[in-house]
N, C-alpha and C positions, 0 to 999 in steps of 0.2 A: 916585210912591209905589209904583205897581204894578210898576215895573222891578226894584227890589231884591228884593221878595218873590218874584217869579217866578224870579229867578236863584238865590235861596236854595233854592227848591223843587227846582230841577234838581240842585243840588249834593247835597242830601239824597238824592235818588233815585239818583244815581251812587254815593254812599257805601254805600247799602243793597245795591246790586248787587255791590259788591266784597267785602262782608262774607260770609264762609263759616262754616258751622257746624262746630264741633270735635267734634261727636258722631260716633263711629265708625260706619262702615257696618255694618248689621246682618248677622250671619251666625251660623249654628248653632255654628260653631267658636268664634268670639269670645265667644259667650254660653254656651258649655259646655252645649249642648243636643244634642250628638251622641249617637247610640244607644250604650248601654253595658250590659255584662253586670253585673247586680247579683244574684248568687246569694244565696239565703237558705239558710243551713246548718241545715237541719232535722235532727233526730236520725236520721231515716231515711237522708238523704243521707250523713251522717258515718259511720254504721255500715256502710252499703253500700260506701262508698269503702274503708274499712279492710278489709272482708272481701274485696273485689275484689283489692286489693294483695296480701293474704296468699295468695289462691288462685293468683295469677300467680307470685309470688316463690318460694313453697315448692317447687313442681315444678321451677322453673328451678334452684334451689339443689341439689336432689337430682340432677337430670340433670348439672349441672356437677361435682358430687362424683363421680358414677359415671364420667363421662368422664375426670376426673383420675386415678381409681383404675386405669383401663385403660391409662394411660401407663406404659411400662416404662422405668425409668432405671437406669443403672449409673454410680455416682459413686465415683471413686477419687482420693484425695489422694496425690500422689506426690512433693512437694517434699522431705519428710523422708526418704522411702524411697530416693530416688535419690542420696543423699549418705551416705557412711559414717557410721554412728550414733555413732561415738566422736569425731566432729569437733565442735569448739566453734563458736560463732557466727562468730568471726573466721576460723577455719579454713574454714568453709563459704563465706564471702565470697571468700577467697583461691582456693578451689577453683573457684568459679563464674567468677571473673575470669581464671583462667589459661587461655590459649588452647591450651596444650599438653596439658591433662588430658583424659582420655576421659570425656565426659559422657553417654554412651549408657546407657540404663537399660531393662530389660525388665520388663514387668508382665503378669500373667495375670489376666484378668477372666472370670468365669463368668456366663453369661446366665441370669437367674433365670426368665424366661418367654419365650415366643415373641415375637420382635421383627420386625414387618413393616416393609419398606422404605417410604420412606426413613428411615434412622436418622441422626439429626443428631448431629454431634460439636461439643462446646463445650469451651472452656477457661474455667475460673472462677478469678478472682483475688480474694483477700480482703485487706482493709486497704490497698487501693490507691485513693487519692483522685484519681480523674480529674476530679472536680468542683471541684477547687481553682481559685480565680479566676485565679491567675497561670498555672496550667497550661492551663486552657481557652482563655485569650486568646493563648497562645504559638503562633500559627500565622498563616499568610497565605492567606486565602481567595482573594485576587486571584491570587496566584502559582499556587495549585493549579488555578485555573480556566483561565488563559490563558498561553500562551508569551510573550506580549508583556509580561507583568508579572512576569517572573522576578526582577527587581531589587526587588520590593516586599517587603522583609524587615525593615521597621522594627519589627514586633511580635514578631520571632522571637529576640531576644537571650536567651541567649548562643549558641544554635545558629542563627545567621543566615548566617555566612560562614566559609570556610576557605581559606587560601592566597589571600586577597584576591579570592575569587570567591564568589558567592552559593550557598548550599546549596538544592537543590531535591529534596524538599520541606523547608522550613526549620521550625524550632520544636521545642519539647520533646515535643509529642505524637508527631510523626513520629519523632523521635530515639529515643523510648522504645518503639518498635514491638515487640510481643511476638514472640519468636523461638524458642520451643520448637517442635519438630516431632514429629509422630506418624505411625507406620506400623502397619498392622494386618494380622493373618493369622489364619486359622482352619484348623486341621489342616494347617499348613505351606503353605496356599494364601493368597497375598497378596490383600488387598482394596484396590481402588482408592478413593482419597479424591476425591470430586467437589467441586470448588470453584467450579463454575459458578453464577453468580447468587446468591452468598451475601451480597452487599452490596445495599443498597437501590438500586432502579432510578433514583430521583431523584438519588441521590448520583453514580452512575456517569455519568449523562447531563448533569448540570447543575453539580455541584460540583467535579468532577475532569476536567481537559481531556484530550482525546484527542491533543493536540499537545504536551503537557507530559511530558518525560521526566526521570527522576532524574539529578541532576548533583551531583558533589562530596559525595555523601551517605555518612556513616559512613566517611570516609577518614582523618581525623586526630583526635587527642585521645582522650578516653575514649569507647569504643563503648557506646552505650546499648542497642541492641537489634538487630533484624534488618536486613540489608542488602537493597537493592532491585536488581532487574535493570534496568540502564540502557537496555536495548533495548525495554522494555515501557512504554507510556504509563501515566500515573497512573490513567486511567479503567479500565484492565484490571488494576490492582494490587489485587485483591479483599481481601487480608489488610490492606493499608494502609487501604483505605476503611472496612472494618469497625472497625478499631482507632480511627480518627479520629472516629468517632461516639461521643463521650465519654459515659461512664455517669454517672448521677445519684447513685449510692450507692457506698460503698466496697467492697461485695461485688457482683460482677457477672459475668455470663457473656457470652461473645462467640462467634459461630458460626465454627467452623474449617472445616467441610466436611460432606459427607454420605457415607454408605455406602448404595449402591443394591442391597443384597442383604438377603434374609430370614435371620434367625438363629433357631435353635431353642433351646428350653430346654436348659440344661446344656452348651451349646457353650462352649468355652474360647477366648477371644480373646487372642492374644498381641500386646501393644502394645510397640513399640520407641520409646522416647522419647529425644529429644535434649534434655537438661536444661540449657538455655543461659540462661534468663531469671533475672536476679538479683532474687529477692524476699527474700533472706536479710538484706540490709542494713537493711530497714525492718520486718522481722517479718511479711512477707506469707505467704500460702499459695497453692499452685497445685493445681488439681483438674481432672481430666479427666472429662467427662460424656458418656455416650452415652444418647440419649433418642429415643423415638418421640413422636408427637404425636396429638392428638385434635381434635375440632371446636372446642375452646376453646384449642388451642395445646398448650404443654407442661404438665408436672405442676404444678398450683397449686391447693391446696385453699382458698385465701383467698376466691376469688370465690363458690364454693358456700356456704361458711360465712356469708359476708356476706348472701347472698340469704336463707338460712334464718333468720338473726337478724332481718332486717328483716321478712320475712314473718311470723315468729312473733310479733314485737312488735305488728304490725298486727292479727293475729287476737286477741291478748290484749286489746288496747284495744277491739276491736269487742265482745268478750264483756263487758268491764267496762262499756262504755256501754249495752249491752243490759240488764244488771242494774240499772244506775242508772235507766234509762228505765222499767223495769218496776216497781221498788220505790219509787222517788221521782220520779214523773212531774211534769212542770212544763208547764202550758198554754203553747203556743207563742204569743208575741205578747201575753201578758197584761200590760197596762200597770200593774197593781197592784204589779209587781215593781220598777218604776222607783223610784229613791231619793226623788224629789221627790213621789211619790204615797204614800209611806209616812209614817204619822203618827209623830212623835217619841214615845218612851215616856212615859207619864204625862199626855199631853195629849189632850183630846177635840176632835174636829172641830167 
C-alpha cells in the first residue's frame, strides 16, 4: 500500500515544479509607474505663458517687417510690352514660335533706392502649373544621376526618345526649360551676370551626374524651350538644375543670376531681353525681378504680419484672463465645483 502512495507523491511534486506562473514580471514600465510631467495649469501659469509668447513674437514681427521694408525690389512685367500691342493672341503665338522673327526687347528700369550687392535676378512666371502630377513625374532621376542609366526613359513619354535614341535629359520638365535671356547695362557699361552656385549644392552633387552630358536634346519636333551645351555635364548646367526643382504654386520665381555691383538711386538699368519663351498660348505672364536681400531673405511681409497677429492675440488673451481672474475669481482645486458635489435644484441634502 505504501508503494503507490509514494509514487503518486513524486508525480505531484514533479507536476508542481513544471507549473509556471503567468503573472508578468514586475516593472515600472508595465505597471505605468514611470515618472511623468503632470503640470497643473494655474491661472498664473496660463497668463504668464500668453504674456511671454506675446513679448517674444511682437518684437520678432516688427523686426521682420522692418527687414522686409529695407529690401529693394524692381519688378517689371515684359511679356506684353515685348510683343507689338496690336497683335491678337493667335498672332502673338505665331510671333513667338517663328524662329526668323527678331525677339529682342529693350527695357529701361530706374533704381528707386540704393541697392547693395549682390543683387539677385529672378524670372517670375504666372499661371504656369509646374505642380501638375503628370508634369512633375515626367522625368528620369536615374538618367540624370548616372551615365549608366541613360536608357531609363520609361517615365519620360512623349519626350523620351528621338531618332530611335534616348533624349538626355528626357521628360517634359527639361523639354520646357525657360529660355528667355537677359543682359544688363548702366550708363552704357555692361554688367556681368554671375551664375555661379545659383542651384542647390545637394542638387549639383547628388541629383545631377558629372558624367552625364546632354544628348539628342531639342533636335526634332516642336521645340519646347532652351537648348543645352552638349559639352557641359548636367551637374554644371545651373539653369537646368534650377528649373527642374519644380515649384509648388502656379506663380513662382526662379533665380537667374546675380549682379555683383552696387547701384545708386535713380540709376537707369538698360535690360536687353530675348523674348523666346511661349507663355502666350496658355495666358501666362513673364516678369523680371531685381532684388536685394536681408537677414530674412527677400521681400516678404507675411512672416512679420503673422508674428504680430499671433503675439497680439496672446497678449489680448492674457489681458482677458487677468480681468476674469480679478473680477470672477475661482478657488483653485475647490471640490464643490465638481458636478457630483452639487445638489440638484430643489433638493436638500
